[in-house]
C-alpha positions in Angstrom: -6.2 -9.4 -18.5 -3.7 -6.6 -17.9 -1.6 -6.7 -14.8 -0.8 -3.3 -13.2 2.1 -2.4 -11.0 2.9 0.9 -9.3 6.6 1.9 -9.3 7.4 4.7 -6.8 10.6 6.5 -7.8 10.4 5.5 -11.4 12.7 8.3 -12.5 15.7 7.0 -10.5 18.2 4.5 -11.8 16.8 1.5 -10.0 13.2 2.6 -10.5 13.7 3.1 -14.2 15.5 -0.3 -14.6 12.7 -2.0 -12.7 10.0 -0.3 -14.8 11.8 -1.6 -18.0 12.1 -5.1 -16.6 8.5 -5.3 -15.4 7.2 -4.0 -18.7 9.2 -6.7 -20.4 7.5 -9.2 -18.1 4.1 -7.9 -19.3 3.1 -5.5 -16.6 1.3 -2.2 -17.3 2.7 0.5 -15.0 2.0 3.5 -13.0 5.2 5.5 -12.9 5.6 7.9 -10.0 8.2 10.6 -10.2 8.9 14.1 -8.7 11.6 16.3 -10.1 13.1 14.2 -12.9 10.7 13.6 -15.7 9.8 10.1 -16.9 8.9 11.3 -20.4 11.7 9.5 -22.2 11.0 6.3 -20.2 7.3 6.6 -21.0 8.0 7.0 -24.7 10.3 4.1 -24.8 7.9 1.7 -23.0 4.9 2.8 -25.0 6.8 2.2 -28.3 8.1 -1.1 -27.2 4.9 -2.5 -25.6 1.9 -0.9 -27.4 -0.5 -3.4 -25.9 0.3 -2.3 -22.3 -0.5 0.9 -20.5 2.0 3.3 -18.9 0.7 6.2 -16.8 2.9 8.8 -15.2 2.0 10.2 -11.7 3.9 13.4 -10.7 4.0 13.7 -7.0 6.3 15.0 -4.2 6.5 12.2 -1.6 7.2 14.8 1.2 3.7 16.3 0.8 1.1 15.3 3.3 -1.3 14.8 0.4 1.0 12.6 -1.6 -0.4 9.2 -0.7 -4.0 10.3 -1.4 -3.0 11.9 -4.7 -1.3 8.7 -5.9 -4.1 6.4 -4.7 -6.7 8.5 -6.6 -4.8 7.9 -9.8 -4.5 4.1 -9.5 -7.6 2.2 -10.6 -6.4 -1.4 -10.5 -3.2 -2.7 -8.9 -1.6 -6.1 -8.4 1.9 -5.1 -7.4 3.7 -2.1 -5.7 7.5 -1.5 -6.0 8.9 1.1 -3.7 12.1 2.4 -5.3 11.8 6.0 -4.1 14.3 7.6 -1.9 17.4 9.7 -1.6 20.7 9.4 0.2 22.1 11.6 3.0 25.8 11.6 3.6 26.5 13.5 6.8 27.0 13.2 10.5 24.1 13.0 12.8 25.3 16.1 14.5 25.0 18.0 11.2 21.6 16.7 10.3 18.6 19.0 10.7 15.1 18.0 11.8 13.8 18.9 8.4 16.3 16.6 6.7 15.4 13.8 9.1 11.7 14.3 8.4 12.2 14.3 4.6 14.1 11.0 4.8 11.4 9.4 6.9 8.6 10.6 4.6 10.2 9.6 1.3 11.5 6.2 2.4 9.0 5.1 5.0 5.8 7.1 5.8 4.5 8.0 2.4 5.2 4.5 0.9 3.4 2.9 3.8 0.5 5.3 3.4 0.3 4.5 -0.3 0.2 0.7 0.5 -2.4 1.3 3.1 -4.7 3.2 0.7 -4.2 0.7 -2.2 -4.5 -2.5 -0.1 -8.2 -3.0 -0.7 -7.6 -2.9 -4.5 -4.8 -5.3 -4.2 -6.9 -7.7 -2.3 -9.2 -8.1 -5.3 -6.5 -10.3 -6.8 -5.9 -13.8 -5.6 -2.2 -12.9 -5.4 -0.5 -9.5 -5.0 3.0 -8.3 -4.3 4.8 -5.6 -2.5 8.6 -5.1 -3.0 10.5 -2.4 -1.1 14.0 -1.4 -2.1 16.0 -1.5 1.1 19.8 -1.2 1.5 22.9 -3.0 2.8 23.1 -0.1 5.2 19.7 -1.0 6.6 21.2 -4.2 7.7 24.8 -3.4 8.5 24.6 0.3 9.3 27.0 2.9 8.1 28.9 5.7 9.8 28.3 9.0 7.9 25.0 7.6 6.7 23.3 7.0 10.1 20.0 8.5 9.2 19.8 6.8 5.9 20.7 3.5 7.6 17.9 4.2 10.1 15.1 4.7 7.5 16.3 1.7 5.5 16.3 -0.4 8.7 12.7 0.8 9.2 11.9 -0.4 5.7 13.2 -3.8 6.5 11.3 -4.0 9.7 8.1 -3.0 8.0 8.5 -5.8 5.4 9.0 -8.4 8.1 6.0 -7.3 10.1 3.5 -6.4 7.4 4.2 -9.7 5.6 2.8 -11.5 8.6 -0.3 -9.2 8.7 -1.4 -9.7 5.1 -0.2 -13.2 4.2 -3.7 -14.6 4.6 -4.8 -12.2 1.8 -2.5 -13.8 -0.7 -0.2 -10.8 -0.5 3.6 -11.2 -0.3 5.8 -8.5 1.1 9.5 -8.6 0.5 12.5 -6.3 0.1 15.6 -6.2 -2.2 18.6 -5.0 -0.3 21.3 -3.6 -2.8 24.9 -3.1 -1.9 27.1 -0.8 -4.0 25.1 -0.1 -7.2 26.4 2.0 -10.0 24.0 5.0 -9.8 24.1 8.8 -9.3 23.6 8.2 -5.6 27.3 7.3 -5.4 28.4 10.3 -7.4 29.9 11.9 -4.3 32.7 9.2 -4.3 36.0 10.0 -6.0 37.6 7.3 -8.3 40.0 6.5 -5.5 37.2 6.1 -2.9 35.1 4.0 -5.3 38.1 1.7 -5.9 38.5 1.3 -2.1 34.9 0.3 -1.8 35.0 -2.1 -4.7 38.1 -3.8 -3.2 36.0 -4.8 -0.2 33.4 -6.6 -2.5 34.1 -10.3 -3.2 32.9 -9.9 -6.7 35.2 -7.0 -7.2 32.7 -4.7 -8.9 29.7 -2.5 -8.2 26.3 -3.9 -9.2 24.1 -2.5 -11.9 20.5 -1.2 -11.5 19.4 -4.0 -13.9 20.6 -6.6 -11.4 18.4 -5.1 -8.7 15.5 -5.0 -11.2 16.0 -8.7 -11.9 15.5 -9.5 -8.2 12.3 -7.4 -8.1 11.1 -9.2 -11.2 11.5 -12.5 -9.6 9.6 -11.5 -6.5 6.5 -10.3 -8.5 6.6 -13.0 -11.1 4.7 -15.7 -9.4 7.9 -17.8 -9.0 8.4 -16.6 -5.4 4.9 -17.0 -4.0 6.1 -18.9 -1.0 8.5 -16.2 -0.1 7.3 -13.4 2.2 8.9 -11.2 4.8 12.3 -11.7 3.2 15.2 -9.4 2.6 16.8 -10.5 -0.7 20.5 -9.3 -0.8 22.0 -8.1 -4.1 25.4 -7.0 -3.0 28.1 -9.1 -4.7 28.9 -10.9 -1.4 29.8 -7.6 0.4 27.5 -8.4 3.3 26.4 -12.0 4.0 
């Protein structure tokens, strides 16, 4: 039987790497995206894995109808990976209410609503999986990224609480907490600033999206079925 996973934020670097890894693992995928098309990713996966299904879902996660739209396009589901999100580099004093709301909707509210609407379909399976992409800043906090740190902290709290609520259903709920990952999200850093950050990391390099995807793969593989409510750190030893 085919195994289906929904990847929110499939057009981003971590979401795309995760989709490729889960397809390699045998999952058929629903690929949610907004602005950036997943057409190339879709073509690549379809060509490489002709016996699996890959279905795009275009949706703005800030829309009040987003969760309902996504749920209506998902027919069977065993796993959900929440890789959607965007960064916000600015002081609290300079952040508007609209920017705060957008962060909350994309990182927290809409993903939780999606999970809520798909939970009954996931419970059809003996085992099912939710993995949220958190952040080192959700644990340590970061000046200049206070609102981003706040929503990622909320993601981590949701994981810890919801894991207890649904464990009896055979559902595991975990998060992967990346540190400095080589993605466009860090494009605002100059070479000098990046070098300063990397100097603080014990492994002396940024991580790659594929390394985050490997952690996600482990959590939805069946090899981590006694792990739930955990925040799995992928940060090169930067925060322990």
